[in-house]
All heavy atoms as a GROMACS GRO file, in nm:
protein
  441
    1MET      N    1   0.084  -0.115   0.000
    1MET     CA    2  -0.003   0.002  -0.001
    1MET      C    3   0.090   0.124  -0.002
    1MET      O    4   0.182   0.136   0.082
    1MET     CB    5  -0.087  -0.004   0.125
    1MET     CG    6  -0.217   0.076   0.113
    1MET     SD    7  -0.306   0.081   0.269
    1MET     CE    8  -0.444  -0.026   0.220
    2SER      N    9   0.061   0.216  -0.091
    2SER     CA   10   0.138   0.338  -0.097
    2SER      C   11   0.102   0.435   0.016
    2SER      O   12  -0.010   0.423   0.074
    2SER     CB   13   0.121   0.407  -0.235
    2SER     OG   14  -0.007   0.465  -0.241
    3PRO      N   15   0.187   0.531   0.043
    3PRO     CA   16   0.153   0.630   0.148
    3PRO      C   17   0.020   0.700   0.121
    3PRO      O   18  -0.056   0.731   0.214
    3PRO     CB   19   0.267   0.725   0.148
    3PRO     CG   20   0.382   0.649   0.094
    3PRO     CD   21   0.320   0.553  -0.009
    4ASP      N   22  -0.008   0.731  -0.005
    4ASP     CA   23  -0.135   0.797  -0.039
    4ASP      C   24  -0.257   0.705  -0.008
    4ASP      O   25  -0.358   0.755   0.043
    4ASP     CB   26  -0.139   0.838  -0.186
    4ASP     CG   27  -0.048   0.956  -0.215
    4ASP    OD1   28  -0.018   1.033  -0.122
    4ASP    OD2   29  -0.010   0.972  -0.330
    5GLU      N   30  -0.240   0.577  -0.037
    5GLU     CA   31  -0.349   0.485  -0.009
    5GLU      C   32  -0.369   0.468   0.140
    5GLU      O   33  -0.481   0.459   0.190
    5GLU     CB   34  -0.321   0.347  -0.074
    5GLU     CG   35  -0.331   0.348  -0.226
    5GLU     CD   36  -0.282   0.218  -0.285
    5GLU    OE1   37  -0.199   0.148  -0.222
    5GLU    OE2   38  -0.331   0.184  -0.393
    6GLN      N   39  -0.257   0.468   0.212
    6GLN     CA   40  -0.268   0.455   0.359
    6GLN      C   41  -0.337   0.577   0.418
    6GLN      O   42  -0.423   0.568   0.507
    6GLN     CB   43  -0.131   0.442   0.422
    6GLN     CG   44  -0.069   0.304   0.404
    6GLN     CD   45   0.070   0.292   0.468
    6GLN    OE1   46   0.136   0.397   0.483
    6GLN    NE2   47   0.108   0.170   0.503
    7GLN      N   48  -0.298   0.697   0.366
    7GLN     CA   49  -0.358   0.819   0.413
    7GLN      C   50  -0.509   0.824   0.378
    7GLN      O   51  -0.590   0.863   0.462
    7GLN     CB   52  -0.290   0.941   0.354
    7GLN     CG   53  -0.337   1.076   0.410
    7GLN     CD   54  -0.263   1.191   0.355
    7GLN    OE1   55  -0.171   1.175   0.276
    7GLN    NE2   56  -0.296   1.310   0.401
    8ALA      N   57  -0.544   0.774   0.260
    8ALA     CA   58  -0.686   0.773   0.223
    8ALA      C   59  -0.762   0.675   0.310
    8ALA      O   60  -0.878   0.707   0.354
    8ALA     CB   61  -0.700   0.732   0.077
    9ALA      N   62  -0.705   0.559   0.342
    9ALA     CA   63  -0.768   0.465   0.428
    9ALA      C   64  -0.789   0.517   0.569
    9ALA      O   65  -0.895   0.503   0.631
    9ALA     CB   66  -0.692   0.331   0.434
   10THR      N   67  -0.686   0.588   0.619
   10THR     CA   68  -0.688   0.650   0.753
   10THR      C   69  -0.802   0.753   0.754
   10THR      O   70  -0.878   0.761   0.850
   10THR     CB   71  -0.557   0.710   0.788
   10THR    OG1   72  -0.458   0.609   0.790
   10THR    CG2   73  -0.560   0.773   0.925
   11GLU      N   74  -0.806   0.836   0.649
   11GLU     CA   75  -0.908   0.940   0.642
   11GLU      C   76  -1.048   0.879   0.636
   11GLU      O   77  -1.141   0.930   0.696
   11GLU     CB   78  -0.883   1.027   0.515
   11GLU     CG   79  -0.978   1.146   0.501
   11GLU     CD   80  -0.965   1.252   0.609
   11GLU    OE1   81  -0.859   1.255   0.680
   11GLU    OE2   82  -1.058   1.330   0.628
   12ASP      N   83  -1.062   0.774   0.561
   12ASP     CA   84  -1.195   0.703   0.551
   12ASP      C   85  -1.241   0.655   0.688
   12ASP      O   86  -1.356   0.668   0.726
   12ASP     CB   87  -1.193   0.588   0.456
   12ASP     CG   88  -1.185   0.636   0.312
   12ASP    OD1   89  -1.213   0.755   0.281
   12ASP    OD2   90  -1.146   0.549   0.221
   13ARG      N   91  -1.147   0.596   0.765
   13ARG     CA   92  -1.180   0.543   0.897
   13ARG      C   93  -1.217   0.659   0.989
   13ARG      O   94  -1.310   0.650   1.068
   13ARG     CB   95  -1.063   0.463   0.954
   13ARG     CG   96  -1.053   0.325   0.893
   13ARG     CD   97  -0.956   0.238   0.972
   13ARG     NE   98  -0.818   0.293   0.976
   13ARG     CZ   99  -0.722   0.265   0.888
   13ARG    NH1  100  -0.749   0.190   0.787
   13ARG    NH2  101  -0.604   0.322   0.900
   14ARG      N  102  -1.143   0.768   0.979
   14ARG     CA  103  -1.170   0.886   1.060
   14ARG      C  104  -1.311   0.944   1.030
   14ARG      O  105  -1.384   0.976   1.122
   14ARG     CB  106  -1.064   0.997   1.038
   14ARG     CG  107  -1.078   1.115   1.132
   14ARG     CD  108  -0.980   1.226   1.099
   14ARG     NE  109  -1.017   1.292   0.976
   14ARG     CZ  110  -1.112   1.390   0.970
   14ARG    NH1  111  -1.176   1.425   1.079
   14ARG    NH2  112  -1.141   1.448   0.857
   15ARG      N  113  -1.342   0.953   0.902
   15ARG     CA  114  -1.475   1.002   0.862
   15ARG      C  115  -1.584   0.909   0.910
   15ARG      O  116  -1.692   0.954   0.956
   15ARG     CB  117  -1.484   1.020   0.715
   15ARG     CG  118  -1.404   1.139   0.663
   15ARG     CD  119  -1.411   1.154   0.510
   15ARG     NE  120  -1.328   1.259   0.461
   15ARG     CZ  121  -1.372   1.379   0.433
   15ARG    NH1  122  -1.500   1.410   0.449
   15ARG    NH2  123  -1.285   1.468   0.390
   16ALA      N  124  -1.562   0.780   0.905
   16ALA     CA  125  -1.662   0.681   0.947
   16ALA      C  126  -1.683   0.696   1.098
   16ALA      O  127  -1.799   0.692   1.144
   16ALA     CB  128  -1.618   0.539   0.912
   17ARG      N  129  -1.575   0.713   1.178
   17ARG     CA  130  -1.591   0.732   1.320
   17ARG      C  131  -1.666   0.863   1.354
   17ARG      O  132  -1.752   0.866   1.442
   17ARG     CB  133  -1.452   0.732   1.390
   17ARG     CG  134  -1.388   0.601   1.408
   17ARG     CD  135  -1.270   0.605   1.507
   17ARG     NE  136  -1.185   0.719   1.487
   17ARG     CZ  137  -1.071   0.721   1.410
   17ARG    NH1  138  -1.041   0.613   1.343
   17ARG    NH2  139  -0.998   0.828   1.401
   18LEU      N  140  -1.630   0.966   1.281
   18LEU     CA  141  -1.702   1.095   1.298
   18LEU      C  142  -1.850   1.079   1.269
   18LEU      O  143  -1.931   1.128   1.344
   18LEU     CB  144  -1.635   1.202   1.211
   18LEU     CG  145  -1.704   1.340   1.215
   18LEU    CD1  146  -1.699   1.397   1.356
   18LEU    CD2  147  -1.633   1.436   1.115
   19ALA      N  148  -1.882   1.017   1.158
   19ALA     CA  149  -2.022   0.997   1.119
   19ALA      C  150  -2.096   0.918   1.228
   19ALA      O  151  -2.210   0.953   1.267
   19ALA     CB  152  -2.035   0.929   0.982
   20ALA      N  153  -2.035   0.814   1.276
   20ALA     CA  154  -2.097   0.733   1.381
   20ALA      C  155  -2.120   0.817   1.507
   20ALA      O  156  -2.225   0.807   1.577
   20ALA     CB  157  -2.014   0.608   1.411
   21SER      N  158  -2.021   0.895   1.544
   21SER     CA  159  -2.032   0.980   1.664
   21SER      C  160  -2.144   1.082   1.646
   21SER      O  161  -2.220   1.103   1.744
   21SER     CB  162  -1.896   1.050   1.684
   21SER     OG  163  -1.903   1.137   1.795
   22LEU      N  164  -2.154   1.140   1.532
   22LEU     CA  165  -2.258   1.239   1.509
   22LEU      C  166  -2.398   1.171   1.513
   22LEU      O  167  -2.493   1.229   1.569
   22LEU     CB  168  -2.239   1.308   1.373
   22LEU     CG  169  -2.118   1.400   1.369
   22LEU    CD1  170  -2.100   1.451   1.225
   22LEU    CD2  171  -2.133   1.519   1.460
   23ARG      N  172  -2.410   1.053   1.459
   23ARG     CA  173  -2.539   0.979   1.470
   23ARG      C  174  -2.572   0.950   1.610
   23ARG      O  175  -2.690   0.968   1.654
   23ARG     CB  176  -2.530   0.846   1.390
   23ARG     CG  177  -2.546   0.868   1.238
   23ARG     CD  178  -2.567   0.733   1.170
   23ARG     NE  179  -2.457   0.638   1.191
   23ARG     CZ  180  -2.347   0.628   1.117
   23ARG    NH1  181  -2.330   0.710   1.016
   23ARG    NH2  182  -2.257   0.538   1.146
   24GLU      N  183  -2.479   0.906   1.690
   24GLU     CA  184  -2.506   0.880   1.832
   24GLU      C  185  -2.549   1.006   1.908
   24GLU      O  186  -2.638   1.003   1.989
   24GLU     CB  187  -2.384   0.813   1.896
   24GLU     CG  188  -2.359   0.674   1.854
   24GLU     CD  189  -2.477   0.581   1.886
   24GLU    OE1  190  -2.529   0.586   1.997
   24GLU    OE2  191  -2.515   0.503   1.795
   25ASN      N  192  -2.478   1.112   1.879
   25ASN     CA  193  -2.510   1.241   1.945
   25ASN      C  194  -2.651   1.286   1.912
   25ASN      O  195  -2.726   1.333   1.997
   25ASN     CB  196  -2.410   1.351   1.909
   25ASN     CG  197  -2.273   1.332   1.978
   25ASN    OD1  198  -2.265   1.259   2.073
   25ASN    ND2  199  -2.174   1.397   1.924
   26LEU      N  200  -2.688   1.273   1.784
   26LEU     CA  201  -2.822   1.311   1.739
   26LEU      C  202  -2.926   1.223   1.811
   26LEU      O  203  -3.027   1.277   1.856
   26LEU     CB  204  -2.834   1.293   1.586
   26LEU     CG  205  -2.969   1.336   1.525
   26LEU    CD1  206  -2.995   1.482   1.555
   26LEU    CD2  207  -2.965   1.312   1.377
   27LYS      N  208  -2.903   1.094   1.817
   27LYS     CA  209  -2.996   1.004   1.888
   27LYS      C  210  -3.014   1.048   2.034
   27LYS      O  211  -3.125   1.053   2.088
   27LYS     CB  212  -2.949   0.865   1.883
   27LYS     CG  213  -2.963   0.792   1.748
   27LYS     CD  214  -2.914   0.650   1.763
   27LYS     CE  215  -2.897   0.581   1.634
   27LYS     NZ  216  -2.844   0.445   1.648
   28ARG      N  217  -2.902   1.078   2.100
   28ARG     CA  218  -2.904   1.119   2.240
   28ARG      C  219  -2.981   1.249   2.259
   28ARG      O  220  -3.066   1.260   2.346
   28ARG     CB  221  -2.761   1.133   2.294
   28ARG     CG  222  -2.756   1.170   2.440
   28ARG     CD  223  -2.610   1.180   2.492
   28ARG     NE  224  -2.521   1.248   2.402
   28ARG     CZ  225  -2.512   1.386   2.390
   28ARG    NH1  226  -2.586   1.465   2.468
   28ARG    NH2  227  -2.426   1.441   2.311
   29ARG      N  228  -2.958   1.345   2.171
   29ARG     CA  229  -3.022   1.474   2.180
   29ARG      C  230  -3.173   1.459   2.155
   29ARG      O  231  -3.253   1.527   2.221
   29ARG     CB  232  -2.959   1.574   2.085
   29ARG     CG  233  -2.827   1.624   2.131
   29ARG     CD  234  -2.746   1.708   2.036
   29ARG     NE  235  -2.833   1.797   1.959
   29ARG     CZ  236  -2.802   1.845   1.838
   29ARG    NH1  237  -2.688   1.815   1.783
   29ARG    NH2  238  -2.882   1.931   1.779
   30LYS      N  239  -3.212   1.376   2.061
   30LYS     CA  240  -3.353   1.354   2.032
   30LYS      C  241  -3.420   1.288   2.154
   30LYS      O  242  -3.531   1.326   2.192
   30LYS     CB  243  -3.370   1.263   1.910
   30LYS     CG  244  -3.355   1.340   1.779
   30LYS     CD  245  -3.386   1.248   1.665
   30LYS     CE  246  -3.382   1.322   1.533
   30LYS     NZ  247  -3.416   1.230   1.421
   31ALA      N  248  -3.353   1.187   2.215
   31ALA     CA  249  -3.408   1.126   2.330
   31ALA      C  250  -3.424   1.222   2.448
   31ALA      O  251  -3.526   1.222   2.521
   31ALA     CB  252  -3.319   1.007   2.374
   32GLN      N  253  -3.323   1.312   2.469
   32GLN     CA  254  -3.331   1.409   2.573
   32GLN      C  255  -3.446   1.505   2.548
   32GLN      O  256  -3.520   1.543   2.639
   32GLN     CB  257  -3.200   1.487   2.585
   32GLN     CG  258  -3.091   1.410   2.643
   32GLN     CD  259  -2.959   1.483   2.645
   32GLN    OE1  260  -2.940   1.575   2.563
   32GLN    NE2  261  -2.865   1.440   2.727
   33SER      N  262  -3.466   1.544   2.418
   33SER     CA  263  -3.575   1.635   2.384
   33SER      C  264  -3.709   1.569   2.410
   33SER      O  265  -3.799   1.637   2.463
   33SER     CB  266  -3.560   1.674   2.238
   33SER     OG  267  -3.666   1.756   2.199
   34ARG      N  268  -3.723   1.444   2.373
   34ARG     CA  269  -3.846   1.376   2.396
   34ARG      C  270  -3.874   1.367   2.547
   34ARG      O  271  -3.988   1.382   2.594
   34ARG     CB  272  -3.846   1.234   2.335
   34ARG     CG  273  -3.864   1.237   2.181
   34ARG     CD  274  -3.885   1.094   2.131
   34ARG     NE  275  -3.779   1.003   2.164
   34ARG     CZ  276  -3.674   0.981   2.084
   34ARG    NH1  277  -3.664   1.041   1.963
   34ARG    NH2  278  -3.577   0.895   2.115
   35ALA      N  279  -3.769   1.338   2.627
   35ALA     CA  280  -3.788   1.325   2.772
   35ALA      C  281  -3.831   1.460   2.832
   35ALA      O  282  -3.917   1.465   2.919
   35ALA     CB  283  -3.660   1.281   2.838
   36ARG      N  284  -3.773   1.570   2.782
   36ARG     CA  285  -3.816   1.703   2.829
   36ARG      C  286  -3.961   1.736   2.790
   36ARG      O  287  -4.033   1.798   2.864
   36ARG     CB  288  -3.719   1.811   2.776
   36ARG     CG  289  -3.590   1.821   2.850
   36ARG     CD  290  -3.517   1.948   2.816
   36ARG     NE  291  -3.478   1.951   2.677
   36ARG     CZ  292  -3.366   1.908   2.622
   36ARG    NH1  293  -3.275   1.854   2.703
   36ARG    NH2  294  -3.340   1.913   2.497
   37ALA      N  295  -3.999   1.690   2.672
   37ALA     CA  296  -4.135   1.716   2.626
   37ALA      C  297  -4.238   1.637   2.711
   37ALA      O  298  -4.349   1.684   2.737
   37ALA     CB  299  -4.152   1.682   2.475
   38VAL      N  300  -4.202   1.516   2.752
   38VAL     CA  301  -4.293   1.436   2.833
   38VAL      C  302  -4.292   1.480   2.978
   38VAL      O  303  -4.399   1.471   3.043
   38VAL     CB  304  -4.249   1.288   2.823
   38VAL    CG1  305  -4.321   1.201   2.926
   38VAL    CG2  306  -4.273   1.236   2.685
   39GLU      N  307  -4.183   1.532   3.026
   39GLU     CA  308  -4.174   1.568   3.168
   39GLU      C  309  -4.282   1.668   3.217
   39GLU      O  310  -4.350   1.640   3.314
   39GLU     CB  311  -4.034   1.626   3.191
   39GLU     CG  312  -3.993   1.642   3.335
   39GLU     CD  313  -3.848   1.682   3.346
   39GLU    OE1  314  -3.760   1.598   3.326
   39GLU    OE2  315  -3.827   1.802   3.371
   40PRO      N  316  -4.301   1.785   3.152
   40PRO     CA  317  -4.405   1.873   3.198
   40PRO      C  318  -4.547   1.818   3.185
   40PRO      O  319  -4.630   1.842   3.267
   40PRO     CB  320  -4.394   1.999   3.105
   40PRO     CG  321  -4.260   1.986   3.049
   40PRO     CD  322  -4.223   1.841   3.046
   41ALA      N  323  -4.567   1.737   3.087
   41ALA     CA  324  -4.703   1.677   3.068
   41ALA      C  325  -4.734   1.575   3.176
   41ALA      O  326  -4.850   1.553   3.210
   41ALA     CB  327  -4.714   1.614   2.928
   42SER      N  328  -4.633   1.516   3.230
   42SER     CA  329  -4.654   1.407   3.326
   42SER      C  330  -4.682   1.461   3.469
   42SER      O  331  -4.733   1.388   3.550
   42SER     CB  332  -4.539   1.308   3.332
   42SER     OG  333  -4.422   1.375   3.383
   43SER      N  334  -4.655   1.589   3.494
   43SER     CA  335  -4.679   1.644   3.624
   43SER      C  336  -4.817   1.704   3.627
   43SER      O  337  -4.843   1.807   3.559
   43SER     CB  338  -4.572   1.745   3.663
   43SER     OG  339  -4.579   1.856   3.574
   44ASP      N  340  -4.910   1.647   3.698
   44ASP     CA  341  -5.046   1.692   3.700
   44ASP      C  342  -5.068   1.798   3.809
   44ASP      O  343  -5.153   1.889   3.793
   44ASP     CB  344  -5.145   1.577   3.723
   44ASP     CG  345  -5.141   1.479   3.603
   44ASP    OD1  346  -5.113   1.526   3.487
   44ASP    OD2  347  -5.169   1.360   3.625
   45GLY      N  348  -5.000   1.783   3.918
   45GLY     CA  349  -5.022   1.873   4.033
   45GLY      C  350  -4.947   2.003   4.018
   45GLY      O  351  -4.866   2.024   3.926
   46PRO      N  352  -4.972   2.093   4.107
   46PRO     CA  353  -4.900   2.226   4.106
   46PRO      C  354  -4.752   2.206   4.135
   46PRO      O  355  -4.714   2.118   4.216
   46PRO     CB  356  -4.972   2.309   4.212
   46PRO     CG  357  -5.036   2.210   4.299
   46PRO     CD  358  -5.068   2.089   4.217
   47VAL      N  359  -4.674   2.284   4.074
   47VAL     CA  360  -4.528   2.278   4.096
   47VAL      C  361  -4.492   2.357   4.222
   47VAL      O  362  -4.536   2.474   4.232
   47VAL     CB  363  -4.450   2.334   3.974
   47VAL    CG1  364  -4.303   2.334   4.007
   47VAL    CG2  365  -4.486   2.252   3.850
   48GLU      N  366  -4.426   2.296   4.314
   48GLU     CA  367  -4.386   2.363   4.437
   48GLU      C  368  -4.254   2.431   4.416
   48GLU      O  369  -4.150   2.367   4.378
   48GLU     CB  370  -4.376   2.260   4.552
   48GLU     CG  371  -4.357   2.324   4.685
   48GLU     CD  372  -4.360   2.219   4.794
   48GLU    OE1  373  -4.441   2.127   4.785
   48GLU    OE2  374  -4.281   2.233   4.889
   49ARG      N  375  -4.248   2.562   4.434
   49ARG     CA  376  -4.130   2.636   4.411
   49ARG      C  377  -4.050   2.653   4.543
   49ARG      O  378  -4.115   2.678   4.648
   49ARG     CB  379  -4.158   2.770   4.349
   49ARG     CG  380  -4.221   2.755   4.214
   49ARG     CD  381  -4.222   2.889   4.141
   49ARG     NE  382  -4.085   2.928   4.110
   49ARG     CZ  383  -4.040   2.933   3.987
   49ARG    NH1  384  -4.114   2.900   3.886
   49ARG    NH2  385  -3.914   2.974   3.966
   50THR      N  386  -3.923   2.642   4.535
   50THR     CA  387  -3.842   2.662   4.655
   50THR      C  388  -3.766   2.792   4.638
   50THR      O  389  -3.754   2.844   4.526
   50THR     CB  390  -3.742   2.545   4.676
   50THR    OG1  391  -3.655   2.545   4.562
   50THR    CG2  392  -3.814   2.414   4.685
   51PRO      N  393  -3.711   2.852   4.743
   51PRO     CA  394  -3.640   2.977   4.732
   51PRO      C  395  -3.522   2.962   4.629
   51PRO      O  396  -3.492   3.062   4.560
   51PRO     CB  397  -3.586   3.003   4.872
   51PRO     CG  398  -3.681   2.934   4.959
   51PRO     CD  399  -3.729   2.811   4.882
   52GLY      N  400  -3.463   2.847   4.615
   52GLY     CA  401  -3.352   2.830   4.522
   52GLY      C  402  -3.403   2.842   4.375
   52GLY      O  403  -3.333   2.889   4.288
   53ASP      N  404  -3.527   2.805   4.349
   53ASP     CA  405  -3.583   2.814   4.214
   53ASP      C  406  -3.606   2.955   4.176
   53ASP      O  407  -3.600   2.995   4.057
   53ASP     CB  408  -3.714   2.735   4.207
   53ASP     CG  409  -3.697   2.588   4.216
   53ASP    OD1  410  -3.585   2.538   4.192
   53ASP    OD2  411  -3.792   2.519   4.252
   54LEU      N  412  -3.637   3.043   4.269
   54LEU     CA  413  -3.671   3.179   4.238
   54LEU      C  414  -3.549   3.262   4.193
   54LEU      O  415  -3.569   3.359   4.124
   54LEU     CB  416  -3.731   3.250   4.366
   54LEU     CG  417  -3.861   3.187   4.415
   54LEU    CD1  418  -3.905   3.257   4.545
   54LEU    CD2  419  -3.970   3.197   4.310
   55ARG      N  420  -3.432   3.216   4.226
   55ARG     CA  421  -3.312   3.289   4.183
   55ARG      C  422  -3.278   3.265   4.035
   55ARG      O  423  -3.196   3.335   3.979
   55ARG     CB  424  -3.189   3.247   4.266
   55ARG     CG  425  -3.194   3.307   4.400
   55ARG     CD  426  -3.072   3.272   4.479
   55ARG     NE  427  -3.112   3.153   4.558
   55ARG     CZ  428  -3.026   3.077   4.621
   55ARG    NH1  429  -2.899   3.097   4.609
   55ARG    NH2  430  -3.072   2.973   4.687
   56ARG      N  431  -3.338   3.172   3.970
   56ARG     CA  432  -3.307   3.144   3.828
   56ARG      C  433  -3.370   3.244   3.736
   56ARG      O  434  -3.465   3.299   3.750
   56ARG     CB  435  -3.355   3.005   3.793
   56ARG     CG  436  -3.274   2.898   3.861
   56ARG     CD  437  -3.322   2.764   3.814
   56ARG     NE  438  -3.260   2.665   3.909
   56ARG     CZ  439  -3.295   2.542   3.911
   56ARG    NH1  440  -3.379   2.495   3.827
   56ARG    NH2  441  -3.238   2.459   3.993
   0.00000   0.00000   0.00000
């Protein structure tokens, strides 16, 4: 394998890892978003505020 072929193979592997990482991040962000959307709907009672919440 020539140096150019090795560099191309290395670059392909790097791009594949990056693509996989981006897919996983997207899945995680979507799951977090869905969890946040369900969270307020699941609380039926009034929200009790504490003094710490008022500072936000």
